[in-house]
LUMVO-675624 format. One record per residue (C-alpha): residue number from 1; chain; x, y, z. Coordinates in Angstrom, 3 decimals. Layout:
# residues N
(NUM; "A"; (X; Y; Z))
...
END
This chain:
# residues 552
(1; "A"; (-12.323; -16.489; 26.266))
(2; "A"; (-10.738; -19.924; 26.588))
(3; "A"; (-11.250; -21.242; 30.148))
(4; "A"; (-8.767; -23.068; 32.349))
(5; "A"; (-8.676; -26.844; 32.153))
(6; "A"; (-10.110; -28.885; 34.993))
(7; "A"; (-7.767; -31.008; 37.076))
(8; "A"; (-8.285; -34.772; 37.309))
(9; "A"; (-7.296; -37.237; 40.019))
(10; "A"; (-4.214; -38.193; 37.990))
(11; "A"; (-1.463; -35.791; 39.127))
(12; "A"; (0.661; -36.117; 36.032))
(13; "A"; (4.312; -37.168; 36.062))
(14; "A"; (7.018; -35.636; 38.197))
(15; "A"; (8.860; -34.622; 35.039))
(16; "A"; (7.535; -33.141; 31.811))
(17; "A"; (5.228; -34.601; 29.189))
(18; "A"; (7.324; -34.491; 26.007))
(19; "A"; (5.696; -34.772; 22.578))
(20; "A"; (8.257; -35.749; 19.931))
(21; "A"; (7.068; -35.404; 16.340))
(22; "A"; (9.175; -37.502; 13.971))
(23; "A"; (8.223; -35.574; 10.869))
(24; "A"; (7.583; -37.782; 7.854))
(25; "A"; (8.030; -41.116; 9.660))
(26; "A"; (5.060; -43.352; 8.963))
(27; "A"; (4.171; -47.030; 9.208))
(28; "A"; (4.248; -49.039; 5.980))
(29; "A"; (3.260; -52.673; 5.456))
(30; "A"; (6.091; -52.945; 2.929))
(31; "A"; (9.825; -53.259; 3.473))
(32; "A"; (10.948; -52.376; -0.068))
(33; "A"; (11.452; -48.651; -0.442))
(34; "A"; (11.004; -48.211; 3.300))
(35; "A"; (13.873; -46.149; 4.714))
(36; "A"; (12.475; -46.478; 8.240))
(37; "A"; (12.657; -50.266; 7.994))
(38; "A"; (16.044; -50.175; 6.247))
(39; "A"; (17.531; -47.866; 8.845))
(40; "A"; (19.172; -48.951; 12.090))
(41; "A"; (16.525; -47.774; 14.571))
(42; "A"; (17.085; -49.606; 17.861))
(43; "A"; (15.461; -46.887; 19.961))
(44; "A"; (12.278; -46.677; 17.932))
(45; "A"; (12.152; -50.486; 17.946))
(46; "A"; (12.633; -50.538; 21.723))
(47; "A"; (9.742; -48.128; 22.213))
(48; "A"; (7.490; -50.254; 20.040))
(49; "A"; (8.140; -53.187; 22.388))
(50; "A"; (8.203; -51.359; 25.723))
(51; "A"; (5.805; -48.432; 25.368))
(52; "A"; (2.086; -48.300; 24.686))
(53; "A"; (1.927; -48.511; 20.910))
(54; "A"; (-0.830; -47.853; 18.396))
(55; "A"; (-1.182; -46.195; 15.001))
(56; "A"; (-2.998; -43.015; 14.035))
(57; "A"; (-4.394; -41.759; 10.754))
(58; "A"; (-2.559; -38.748; 9.346))
(59; "A"; (-4.101; -38.145; 5.930))
(60; "A"; (-7.386; -37.473; 4.181))
(61; "A"; (-10.505; -36.825; 6.201))
(62; "A"; (-8.629; -37.546; 9.445))
(63; "A"; (-6.868; -34.202; 9.006))
(64; "A"; (-9.709; -32.330; 7.294))
(65; "A"; (-8.858; -32.987; 3.657))
(66; "A"; (-11.641; -33.726; 1.139))
(67; "A"; (-11.081; -37.462; 0.728))
(68; "A"; (-8.956; -40.313; 1.985))
(69; "A"; (-7.082; -40.266; -1.313))
(70; "A"; (-5.441; -37.023; -0.149))
(71; "A"; (-2.014; -37.332; 1.419))
(72; "A"; (-1.463; -35.459; 4.654))
(73; "A"; (0.996; -32.620; 4.970))
(74; "A"; (2.904; -30.868; 7.694))
(75; "A"; (0.595; -27.876; 7.930))
(76; "A"; (-2.729; -29.674; 8.347))
(77; "A"; (-0.958; -32.321; 10.406))
(78; "A"; (0.320; -29.857; 12.981))
(79; "A"; (-3.019; -28.052; 12.909))
(80; "A"; (-4.730; -31.313; 13.849))
(81; "A"; (-2.175; -32.235; 16.504))
(82; "A"; (-2.301; -28.816; 18.122))
(83; "A"; (-6.032; -28.139; 18.026))
(84; "A"; (-7.252; -31.569; 19.068))
(85; "A"; (-9.951; -31.874; 16.451))
(86; "A"; (-10.406; -31.770; 12.693))
(87; "A"; (-11.072; -28.587; 10.735))
(88; "A"; (-12.200; -28.570; 7.126))
(89; "A"; (-9.470; -28.133; 4.543))
(90; "A"; (-9.445; -28.141; 0.756))
(91; "A"; (-12.767; -28.181; -1.078))
(92; "A"; (-14.864; -27.073; 1.870))
(93; "A"; (-12.553; -24.176; 2.620))
(94; "A"; (-12.559; -22.959; -0.971))
(95; "A"; (-16.322; -23.182; -1.254))
(96; "A"; (-16.783; -21.178; 1.920))
(97; "A"; (-14.133; -18.620; 0.887))
(98; "A"; (-16.041; -18.040; -2.351))
(99; "A"; (-19.442; -17.946; -0.679))
(100; "A"; (-18.333; -15.402; 1.905))
(101; "A"; (-16.258; -13.392; -0.546))
(102; "A"; (-13.126; -13.847; 1.580))
(103; "A"; (-11.205; -15.189; -1.411))
(104; "A"; (-11.875; -12.016; -3.382))
(105; "A"; (-10.902; -9.775; -0.473))
(106; "A"; (-7.572; -11.552; -0.114))
(107; "A"; (-4.281; -10.029; -1.193))
(108; "A"; (-3.505; -12.795; -3.695))
(109; "A"; (-6.729; -12.270; -5.664))
(110; "A"; (-6.210; -8.510; -5.594))
(111; "A"; (-2.737; -8.982; -7.052))
(112; "A"; (-4.009; -11.356; -9.738))
(113; "A"; (-6.796; -9.087; -10.959))
(114; "A"; (-4.977; -5.859; -10.196))
(115; "A"; (-2.164; -6.925; -12.473))
(116; "A"; (-4.627; -7.543; -15.320))
(117; "A"; (-6.309; -4.179; -14.826))
(118; "A"; (-3.038; -2.279; -14.622))
(119; "A"; (-1.427; -4.050; -17.574))
(120; "A"; (-4.578; -4.595; -19.664))
(121; "A"; (-3.541; -8.241; -19.702))
(122; "A"; (-5.209; -11.645; -19.614))
(123; "A"; (-6.189; -13.762; -16.618))
(124; "A"; (-5.634; -17.489; -17.216))
(125; "A"; (-7.251; -20.340; -15.294))
(126; "A"; (-5.726; -23.817; -15.475))
(127; "A"; (-7.171; -26.842; -13.676))
(128; "A"; (-9.149; -30.043; -13.619))
(129; "A"; (-12.374; -29.443; -15.514))
(130; "A"; (-15.137; -31.281; -13.663))
(131; "A"; (-17.242; -31.302; -10.534))
(132; "A"; (-15.540; -34.372; -9.104))
(133; "A"; (-14.568; -32.295; -6.056))
(134; "A"; (-11.426; -34.306; -5.432))
(135; "A"; (-8.964; -31.920; -7.056))
(136; "A"; (-11.237; -29.075; -8.117))
(137; "A"; (-14.806; -28.021; -8.769))
(138; "A"; (-16.207; -26.172; -11.772))
(139; "A"; (-18.319; -23.993; -9.496))
(140; "A"; (-15.110; -22.508; -8.090))
(141; "A"; (-13.914; -21.620; -11.589))
(142; "A"; (-17.252; -20.092; -12.553))
(143; "A"; (-17.351; -17.952; -9.429))
(144; "A"; (-13.891; -16.557; -10.150))
(145; "A"; (-14.735; -15.793; -13.754))
(146; "A"; (-17.881; -13.939; -12.706))
(147; "A"; (-15.935; -11.937; -10.146))
(148; "A"; (-13.183; -11.117; -12.634))
(149; "A"; (-15.801; -9.648; -14.950))
(150; "A"; (-17.353; -7.634; -12.113))
(151; "A"; (-13.939; -6.188; -11.326))
(152; "A"; (-13.356; -5.100; -14.909))
(153; "A"; (-10.991; -7.771; -16.220))
(154; "A"; (-11.608; -7.840; -19.962))
(155; "A"; (-9.922; -11.010; -21.133))
(156; "A"; (-9.837; -14.512; -19.618))
(157; "A"; (-8.544; -17.764; -21.010))
(158; "A"; (-9.356; -21.187; -19.559))
(159; "A"; (-7.087; -24.189; -20.000))
(160; "A"; (-9.118; -27.314; -19.297))
(161; "A"; (-7.752; -30.605; -17.990))
(162; "A"; (-10.362; -33.220; -18.786))
(163; "A"; (-11.217; -35.637; -16.010))
(164; "A"; (-12.752; -39.042; -16.741))
(165; "A"; (-11.385; -40.316; -13.423))
(166; "A"; (-13.350; -38.677; -10.617))
(167; "A"; (-16.347; -38.447; -12.951))
(168; "A"; (-17.590; -40.504; -15.928))
(169; "A"; (-14.723; -41.639; -18.110))
(170; "A"; (-16.183; -40.109; -21.294))
(171; "A"; (-18.219; -37.281; -19.779))
(172; "A"; (-16.110; -34.373; -21.056))
(173; "A"; (-18.799; -32.854; -23.275))
(174; "A"; (-21.239; -32.942; -20.361))
(175; "A"; (-19.022; -30.285; -18.825))
(176; "A"; (-17.720; -28.507; -21.922))
(177; "A"; (-21.087; -27.782; -23.547))
(178; "A"; (-22.758; -26.153; -20.511))
(179; "A"; (-19.560; -24.269; -19.774))
(180; "A"; (-19.425; -22.852; -23.300))
(181; "A"; (-22.998; -21.665; -22.748))
(182; "A"; (-21.923; -20.102; -19.454))
(183; "A"; (-19.082; -18.261; -21.212))
(184; "A"; (-21.473; -17.115; -23.940))
(185; "A"; (-23.625; -15.499; -21.255))
(186; "A"; (-20.628; -13.700; -19.759))
(187; "A"; (-19.554; -12.517; -23.205))
(188; "A"; (-23.061; -11.512; -24.335))
(189; "A"; (-22.846; -7.829; -23.428))
(190; "A"; (-19.603; -7.388; -25.347))
(191; "A"; (-17.597; -6.116; -22.367))
(192; "A"; (-15.436; -9.205; -21.971))
(193; "A"; (-13.741; -11.892; -24.036))
(194; "A"; (-13.691; -15.108; -21.993))
(195; "A"; (-12.984; -18.387; -23.783))
(196; "A"; (-11.400; -21.838; -23.579))
(197; "A"; (-7.846; -21.701; -24.912))
(198; "A"; (-6.395; -25.182; -24.589))
(199; "A"; (-6.866; -28.568; -22.988))
(200; "A"; (-6.078; -32.245; -22.743))
(201; "A"; (-6.545; -35.257; -20.525))
(202; "A"; (-5.402; -35.048; -16.918))
(203; "A"; (-3.176; -38.110; -17.363))
(204; "A"; (-1.745; -36.811; -20.630))
(205; "A"; (-0.642; -33.323; -19.652))
(206; "A"; (0.068; -31.006; -16.728))
(207; "A"; (-1.173; -32.999; -13.717))
(208; "A"; (1.759; -35.284; -13.045))
(209; "A"; (2.567; -36.023; -9.404))
(210; "A"; (5.408; -37.410; -7.303))
(211; "A"; (7.874; -36.468; -10.075))
(212; "A"; (6.760; -39.544; -11.950))
(213; "A"; (6.745; -38.034; -15.449))
(214; "A"; (7.793; -34.438; -15.907))
(215; "A"; (7.220; -34.771; -19.653))
(216; "A"; (3.503; -34.454; -18.801))
(217; "A"; (4.192; -31.060; -17.277))
(218; "A"; (6.296; -30.053; -20.260))
(219; "A"; (3.469; -31.006; -22.618))
(220; "A"; (1.109; -28.949; -20.488))
(221; "A"; (3.499; -25.992; -20.535))
(222; "A"; (3.787; -26.196; -24.320))
(223; "A"; (0.003; -26.406; -24.649))
(224; "A"; (-1.171; -23.805; -22.124))
(225; "A"; (1.720; -21.362; -22.073))
(226; "A"; (3.216; -21.542; -25.545))
(227; "A"; (0.020; -22.332; -27.418))
(228; "A"; (1.730; -25.164; -29.266))
(229; "A"; (-0.299; -28.221; -30.207))
(230; "A"; (-2.862; -29.631; -32.567))
(231; "A"; (-5.198; -26.761; -33.520))
(232; "A"; (-8.990; -26.879; -33.316))
(233; "A"; (-11.747; -24.308; -33.573))
(234; "A"; (-13.341; -25.323; -30.264))
(235; "A"; (-12.975; -27.703; -27.350))
(236; "A"; (-15.972; -29.694; -28.561))
(237; "A"; (-14.411; -30.109; -32.001))
(238; "A"; (-11.128; -31.164; -30.393))
(239; "A"; (-12.714; -33.802; -28.160))
(240; "A"; (-14.786; -35.324; -30.969))
(241; "A"; (-11.833; -35.353; -33.365))
(242; "A"; (-9.452; -36.966; -30.883))
(243; "A"; (-12.031; -39.616; -30.010))
(244; "A"; (-12.521; -40.368; -33.692))
(245; "A"; (-8.795; -40.701; -34.268))
(246; "A"; (-8.318; -42.818; -31.142))
(247; "A"; (-11.352; -45.089; -30.681))
(248; "A"; (-11.921; -46.121; -27.094))
(249; "A"; (-9.835; -43.318; -25.612))
(250; "A"; (-11.190; -42.008; -22.314))
(251; "A"; (-11.149; -38.409; -21.178))
(252; "A"; (-8.155; -38.589; -18.862))
(253; "A"; (-5.975; -39.745; -21.769))
(254; "A"; (-7.118; -37.268; -24.426))
(255; "A"; (-4.221; -35.721; -26.328))
(256; "A"; (-3.464; -32.019; -25.824))
(257; "A"; (-5.151; -29.476; -28.047))
(258; "A"; (-5.019; -25.752; -28.707))
(259; "A"; (-7.936; -23.542; -29.721))
(260; "A"; (-7.138; -21.231; -32.630))
(261; "A"; (-8.783; -18.252; -34.276))
(262; "A"; (-7.625; -16.841; -37.597))
(263; "A"; (-4.843; -19.400; -37.558))
(264; "A"; (-3.407; -18.281; -34.207))
(265; "A"; (-3.793; -19.705; -30.694))
(266; "A"; (-6.360; -17.702; -28.746))
(267; "A"; (-4.693; -17.893; -25.375))
(268; "A"; (-0.944; -18.390; -24.939))
(269; "A"; (0.450; -17.025; -21.683))
(270; "A"; (2.584; -13.950; -22.288))
(271; "A"; (4.527; -11.421; -20.236))
(272; "A"; (2.312; -9.437; -17.908))
(273; "A"; (-0.507; -11.992; -17.680))
(274; "A"; (-1.952; -13.482; -14.496))
(275; "A"; (-2.341; -17.242; -13.977))
(276; "A"; (-4.496; -19.128; -11.465))
(277; "A"; (-4.185; -22.867; -10.992))
(278; "A"; (-7.612; -23.636; -9.593))
(279; "A"; (-7.058; -27.140; -8.187))
(280; "A"; (-7.206; -27.179; -4.404))
(281; "A"; (-5.592; -30.599; -3.928))
(282; "A"; (-1.827; -30.489; -3.845))
(283; "A"; (-0.334; -33.673; -5.215))
(284; "A"; (-1.049; -32.989; -8.884))
(285; "A"; (-0.597; -29.245; -8.544))
(286; "A"; (2.962; -29.092; -7.252))
(287; "A"; (4.901; -29.699; -10.461))
(288; "A"; (3.038; -27.232; -12.686))
(289; "A"; (3.295; -24.749; -9.829))
(290; "A"; (7.047; -25.230; -9.749))
(291; "A"; (7.117; -24.626; -13.500))
(292; "A"; (5.575; -21.195; -12.922))
(293; "A"; (7.086; -20.358; -9.537))
(294; "A"; (10.637; -21.718; -9.443))
(295; "A"; (13.343; -19.366; -10.626))
(296; "A"; (15.561; -22.358; -11.415))
(297; "A"; (14.058; -25.525; -12.882))
(298; "A"; (16.072; -28.320; -14.485))
(299; "A"; (13.148; -30.556; -15.422))
(300; "A"; (12.534; -29.019; -18.832))
(301; "A"; (13.345; -25.904; -20.838))
(302; "A"; (10.832; -23.116; -20.161))
(303; "A"; (12.556; -20.633; -22.448))
(304; "A"; (11.225; -18.088; -23.016))
(305; "A"; (9.557; -18.108; -19.586))
(306; "A"; (6.841; -15.427; -19.431))
(307; "A"; (6.845; -13.095; -16.443))
(308; "A"; (3.439; -13.591; -14.849))
(309; "A"; (1.603; -13.159; -11.562))
(310; "A"; (0.849; -16.729; -10.501))
(311; "A"; (-1.386; -18.060; -7.731))
(312; "A"; (-2.568; -21.481; -6.668))
(313; "A"; (-5.994; -22.069; -5.220))
(314; "A"; (-4.255; -23.168; -2.028))
(315; "A"; (-0.738; -23.619; -0.727))
(316; "A"; (0.172; -27.043; -2.043))
(317; "A"; (3.368; -27.650; -0.094))
(318; "A"; (4.121; -25.697; 3.039))
(319; "A"; (7.571; -27.260; 3.367))
(320; "A"; (8.614; -25.966; -0.040))
(321; "A"; (6.414; -22.842; 0.213))
(322; "A"; (4.588; -23.689; -3.009))
(323; "A"; (3.119; -21.596; -4.384))
(324; "A"; (4.403; -18.278; -3.138))
(325; "A"; (0.946; -16.796; -3.715))
(326; "A"; (-2.321; -18.634; -2.978))
(327; "A"; (-5.968; -17.630; -2.840))
(328; "A"; (-7.384; -19.463; 0.161))
(329; "A"; (-5.822; -19.080; 3.572))
(330; "A"; (-5.641; -21.821; 6.224))
(331; "A"; (-8.713; -22.441; 8.380))
(332; "A"; (-9.606; -20.214; 11.324))
(333; "A"; (-8.639; -22.530; 14.161))
(334; "A"; (-9.466; -21.668; 17.758))
(335; "A"; (-9.267; -23.221; 21.237))
(336; "A"; (-5.974; -24.979; 20.618))
(337; "A"; (-4.190; -27.129; 23.117))
(338; "A"; (-1.508; -24.477; 23.534))
(339; "A"; (-4.057; -21.820; 24.425))
(340; "A"; (-5.835; -24.061; 26.935))
(341; "A"; (-2.526; -24.887; 28.622))
(342; "A"; (-1.499; -21.229; 28.687))
(343; "A"; (-4.813; -20.197; 30.278))
(344; "A"; (-4.334; -22.971; 32.859))
(345; "A"; (-0.838; -21.793; 33.717))
(346; "A"; (0.921; -24.886; 32.363))
(347; "A"; (4.436; -23.973; 31.200))
(348; "A"; (5.259; -24.933; 27.603))
(349; "A"; (8.439; -25.358; 25.585))
(350; "A"; (8.572; -25.750; 21.779))
(351; "A"; (11.692; -26.434; 19.731))
(352; "A"; (12.749; -27.352; 16.205))
(353; "A"; (15.111; -26.121; 13.570))
(354; "A"; (14.090; -23.434; 11.105))
(355; "A"; (12.575; -25.884; 8.608))
(356; "A"; (9.864; -26.915; 11.081))
(357; "A"; (9.996; -24.230; 13.758))
(358; "A"; (6.788; -22.679; 12.446))
(359; "A"; (5.072; -26.041; 12.632))
(360; "A"; (5.565; -26.521; 16.384))
(361; "A"; (4.615; -22.874; 16.958))
(362; "A"; (2.507; -21.160; 14.279))
(363; "A"; (0.699; -24.213; 12.849))
(364; "A"; (0.532; -26.041; 16.188))
(365; "A"; (-1.189; -22.963; 17.621))
(366; "A"; (-3.831; -22.885; 14.891))
(367; "A"; (-2.049; -20.644; 12.364))
(368; "A"; (-1.414; -18.044; 15.041))
(369; "A"; (1.758; -16.007; 15.288))
(370; "A"; (3.224; -15.278; 18.690))
(371; "A"; (2.669; -16.812; 22.088))
(372; "A"; (-0.440; -17.061; 24.206))
(373; "A"; (1.537; -16.225; 27.354))
(374; "A"; (5.063; -14.796; 27.253))
(375; "A"; (5.639; -15.766; 30.876))
(376; "A"; (4.906; -19.482; 30.583))
(377; "A"; (5.890; -20.267; 26.986))
(378; "A"; (9.380; -20.656; 25.551))
(379; "A"; (10.022; -21.150; 21.827))
(380; "A"; (13.484; -22.122; 20.574))
(381; "A"; (14.559; -22.099; 16.918))
(382; "A"; (17.775; -23.837; 15.882))
(383; "A"; (18.919; -22.266; 12.566))
(384; "A"; (18.846; -24.781; 9.709))
(385; "A"; (21.786; -25.290; 7.398))
(386; "A"; (21.288; -23.804; 3.947))
(387; "A"; (22.417; -26.846; 1.982))
(388; "A"; (20.575; -29.528; 0.022))
(389; "A"; (19.074; -31.883; 2.576))
(390; "A"; (20.497; -35.026; 0.964))
(391; "A"; (24.003; -33.615; 1.496))
(392; "A"; (23.483; -33.233; 5.240))
(393; "A"; (20.654; -35.606; 6.146))
(394; "A"; (21.326; -35.422; 9.887))
(395; "A"; (20.299; -31.753; 9.622))
(396; "A"; (20.178; -30.165; 13.105))
(397; "A"; (18.815; -33.171; 14.990))
(398; "A"; (21.774; -33.308; 17.391))
(399; "A"; (21.657; -29.584; 18.157))
(400; "A"; (17.910; -29.742; 18.732))
(401; "A"; (18.413; -32.652; 21.108))
(402; "A"; (21.286; -30.964; 22.976))
(403; "A"; (19.107; -27.934; 23.635))
(404; "A"; (15.997; -29.945; 24.490))
(405; "A"; (17.844; -32.190; 26.954))
(406; "A"; (19.291; -29.169; 28.720))
(407; "A"; (15.753; -27.769; 29.041))
(408; "A"; (14.475; -31.079; 30.445))
(409; "A"; (17.215; -31.026; 33.082))
(410; "A"; (16.150; -27.521; 34.117))
(411; "A"; (12.707; -28.913; 35.027))
(412; "A"; (10.979; -25.588; 34.246))
(413; "A"; (8.420; -26.739; 31.695))
(414; "A"; (5.513; -29.159; 32.136))
(415; "A"; (4.721; -29.695; 28.440))
(416; "A"; (7.444; -29.827; 25.815))
(417; "A"; (7.118; -30.420; 22.092))
(418; "A"; (9.828; -31.027; 19.508))
(419; "A"; (9.840; -31.643; 15.767))
(420; "A"; (12.640; -33.575; 14.077))
(421; "A"; (12.258; -32.622; 10.369))
(422; "A"; (14.660; -35.176; 8.869))
(423; "A"; (12.288; -37.912; 7.718))
(424; "A"; (10.224; -35.420; 5.767))
(425; "A"; (12.709; -32.886; 4.465))
(426; "A"; (15.256; -35.490; 3.358))
(427; "A"; (12.424; -37.752; 2.251))
(428; "A"; (11.384; -35.129; -0.286))
(429; "A"; (14.763; -35.503; -2.024))
(430; "A"; (14.093; -39.114; -2.978))
(431; "A"; (17.721; -40.040; -2.247))
(432; "A"; (17.214; -43.313; -0.385))
(433; "A"; (20.644; -43.635; 1.301))
(434; "A"; (20.303; -40.073; 2.581))
(435; "A"; (16.802; -40.745; 3.898))
(436; "A"; (18.093; -43.823; 5.691))
(437; "A"; (20.777; -41.693; 7.366))
(438; "A"; (18.123; -39.115; 8.245))
(439; "A"; (15.992; -41.727; 9.997))
(440; "A"; (18.996; -43.167; 11.829))
(441; "A"; (20.063; -39.686; 12.954))
(442; "A"; (16.660; -39.078; 14.494))
(443; "A"; (16.743; -42.490; 16.148))
(444; "A"; (20.057; -41.667; 17.820))
(445; "A"; (18.464; -38.520; 19.201))
(446; "A"; (15.395; -40.449; 20.258))
(447; "A"; (17.610; -42.715; 22.351))
(448; "A"; (19.084; -39.724; 24.143))
(449; "A"; (15.619; -38.307; 24.684))
(450; "A"; (14.361; -41.558; 26.231))
(451; "A"; (17.208; -41.473; 28.779))
(452; "A"; (16.534; -37.820; 29.626))
(453; "A"; (12.815; -38.438; 30.153))
(454; "A"; (13.704; -41.486; 32.246))
(455; "A"; (15.961; -39.388; 34.468))
(456; "A"; (13.289; -36.696; 34.829))
(457; "A"; (10.555; -39.273; 35.505))
(458; "A"; (8.419; -37.801; 32.764))
(459; "A"; (6.259; -39.200; 29.982))
(460; "A"; (7.347; -39.346; 26.352))
(461; "A"; (4.815; -39.348; 23.499))
(462; "A"; (6.265; -40.111; 20.059))
(463; "A"; (4.289; -39.680; 16.834))
(464; "A"; (4.392; -37.953; 13.433))
(465; "A"; (2.423; -35.489; 11.334))
(466; "A"; (2.362; -37.711; 8.214))
(467; "A"; (4.371; -40.384; 6.467))
(468; "A"; (7.122; -40.005; 3.875))
(469; "A"; (10.404; -41.780; 4.651))
(470; "A"; (8.714; -45.184; 4.852))
(471; "A"; (7.329; -44.889; 1.305))
(472; "A"; (10.125; -43.953; -1.106))
(473; "A"; (9.175; -45.950; -4.221))
(474; "A"; (6.013; -45.681; -6.311))
(475; "A"; (3.574; -48.595; -6.090))
(476; "A"; (0.580; -49.737; -8.039))
(477; "A"; (-2.376; -48.747; -5.863))
(478; "A"; (-4.315; -51.917; -6.568))
(479; "A"; (-1.571; -54.541; -6.435))
(480; "A"; (1.030; -52.857; -4.258))
(481; "A"; (3.747; -53.853; -6.719))
(482; "A"; (6.691; -51.519; -7.226))
(483; "A"; (6.528; -49.452; -10.405))
(484; "A"; (9.427; -49.588; -12.851))
(485; "A"; (10.034; -46.705; -15.226))
(486; "A"; (9.624; -48.293; -18.695))
(487; "A"; (12.155; -45.916; -20.215))
(488; "A"; (14.954; -46.451; -17.702))
(489; "A"; (14.143; -49.824; -16.181))
(490; "A"; (14.669; -48.262; -12.760))
(491; "A"; (12.176; -48.220; -9.919))
(492; "A"; (10.234; -44.961; -9.785))
(493; "A"; (11.286; -42.853; -6.825))
(494; "A"; (8.586; -41.298; -4.675))
(495; "A"; (9.347; -37.996; -2.979))
(496; "A"; (5.895; -37.054; -1.761))
(497; "A"; (4.110; -37.727; 1.514))
(498; "A"; (2.361; -41.049; 1.955))
(499; "A"; (-1.140; -42.192; 2.835))
(500; "A"; (0.186; -44.390; 5.630))
(501; "A"; (-0.717; -44.154; 9.311))
(502; "A"; (1.881; -42.945; 11.783))
(503; "A"; (3.057; -44.417; 15.074))
(504; "A"; (1.841; -43.279; 18.457))
(505; "A"; (4.037; -44.397; 21.354))
(506; "A"; (3.454; -43.434; 24.985))
(507; "A"; (6.354; -44.201; 27.333))
(508; "A"; (5.726; -43.698; 31.042))
(509; "A"; (9.206; -43.256; 32.499))
(510; "A"; (7.678; -42.688; 35.934))
(511; "A"; (6.361; -46.277; 35.828))
(512; "A"; (3.054; -45.197; 37.297))
(513; "A"; (1.335; -48.337; 36.064))
(514; "A"; (-1.830; -46.316; 35.443))
(515; "A"; (-1.699; -45.956; 31.683))
(516; "A"; (-3.415; -48.182; 29.147))
(517; "A"; (-4.533; -47.842; 25.548))
(518; "A"; (-8.084; -46.534; 25.237))
(519; "A"; (-10.676; -48.699; 23.563))
(520; "A"; (-11.015; -46.581; 20.440))
(521; "A"; (-10.402; -47.479; 16.807))
(522; "A"; (-9.708; -45.333; 13.791))
(523; "A"; (-8.259; -42.392; 15.694))
(524; "A"; (-6.248; -39.711; 13.931))
(525; "A"; (-3.359; -37.524; 15.026))
(526; "A"; (-5.871; -34.980; 16.327))
(527; "A"; (-6.175; -37.328; 19.337))
(528; "A"; (-2.640; -36.435; 20.440))
(529; "A"; (-3.876; -33.194; 22.045))
(530; "A"; (-6.357; -34.896; 24.381))
(531; "A"; (-3.721; -37.536; 25.092))
(532; "A"; (-1.129; -34.994; 26.220))
(533; "A"; (-3.664; -32.972; 28.224))
(534; "A"; (-4.793; -36.108; 30.057))
(535; "A"; (-1.177; -37.117; 30.762))
(536; "A"; (-0.590; -33.686; 32.283))
(537; "A"; (-3.389; -34.345; 34.733))
(538; "A"; (-6.220; -32.347; 33.174))
(539; "A"; (-9.555; -33.122; 31.555))
(540; "A"; (-9.486; -32.484; 27.781))
(541; "A"; (-12.165; -30.164; 26.327))
(542; "A"; (-15.380; -32.056; 25.627))
(543; "A"; (-15.231; -31.472; 21.871))
(544; "A"; (-11.640; -32.682; 21.480))
(545; "A"; (-11.110; -35.997; 19.717))
(546; "A"; (-10.653; -38.923; 22.153))
(547; "A"; (-7.410; -39.567; 23.973))
(548; "A"; (-5.271; -42.502; 22.913))
(549; "A"; (-4.784; -43.515; 26.550))
(550; "A"; (-6.956; -44.262; 29.558))
(551; "A"; (-5.941; -43.720; 33.166))
(552; "A"; (-6.578; -46.301; 35.864))
END
């Protein structure tokens, strides 16, 4: 049972503590491709000069992802903000789900294998073929193959994306040879037929990201799904032959290949099959997932598109609900800020439009549906427009603000949280002028919110769950230079989240004079929970990440 929070000597403000999450608005050192910088944002600029201002990490290990090369996302971001500490995501979650058997008890796995058993069809596994543990791990693949055999699946085909990036650049055979021996063991009793069906380098096929080169995905589709490509008798033969034909080539750039038997590909994907993409990291999994999941796709011709049961290892994009089916569920998060406040009797108000309503409720509360206390909590959802976001980049920011300001004037709630989705949802479109309008729309609303908090003598905390709108053009990671598409001569648009920190602004409208920035460095957005609890006049739980502010 979660206990009540202990009061401190700080009474909290007369008005509410309002947490405003500017979804997808990060801090970039660059001005080019930065819609936040390009936009007219006088209110955000004013806060940066007149409020306590610092930055917080919102990606990688700061939000429980495997490495700091992993961009944050709205789901793990709101998890971290709401629960006040960091829970494992990605690789650690998958490993534990396999160890405990939870993955195999899940509905998605049952649908994947059940389909194969019912249809006498093939289960396909596609993913990065190494133990680099950044995008995937071979142990995860092996565990699923062993379980598929135990459950009676007779035929499996593996489509290997060779690494050479997170592991040795020419180490492919160090993984292929032992894996072929592993498959030989599974096949030894004659009850199953499990084999490698196709492959290629991770930078040659399938694993494109940020919509940089959809032709990679098309080549992967042709190779894995259609079984079209240069034929070889085995993966080993393919790797050696390609290296011979292209001296100096490293694994990530190996050309696609197809394994054949009796002149025919051994593992094209056909109607009735099941497909698992076994990468857990999202950035290079989204596009191939869309190729399988999206009913309408204009990036390349999938005809004829096989009807399959598809699952990702994880949900790669919660905003876009990709994929529809995934094997590992979010972490079991407990003792969230919302639950502590409910047990303490602190009234709470949460609002957003449909696109992010679940983030300030479900994800903020640790992946928990419903309220902790119906009497003290109020959740308000403003219905989103069903139009492309770039066509209406202001979205429902004004309506959200109208409703929120009315609630502030009522003075019924002590803690209020709001998510403005514009920077993220419009940011995903890659349409820079629309993203600029999105940011400016939120800034207009932020100005209204500042005045309302001023009038109520409350405290306003402004931050974000991750970056996006500030990072709209692809850059070379080492040099920071903008990347130009060699085919078009146009700068490459970036539609994904960024690795940038996000702002954290604390504005004390009550002018108490008691707030100062805490002497901590390297804090992440998980520190927002302790910050808000302290501003409300309570002592944060001992295991919460440190507050951004100190009280005199």
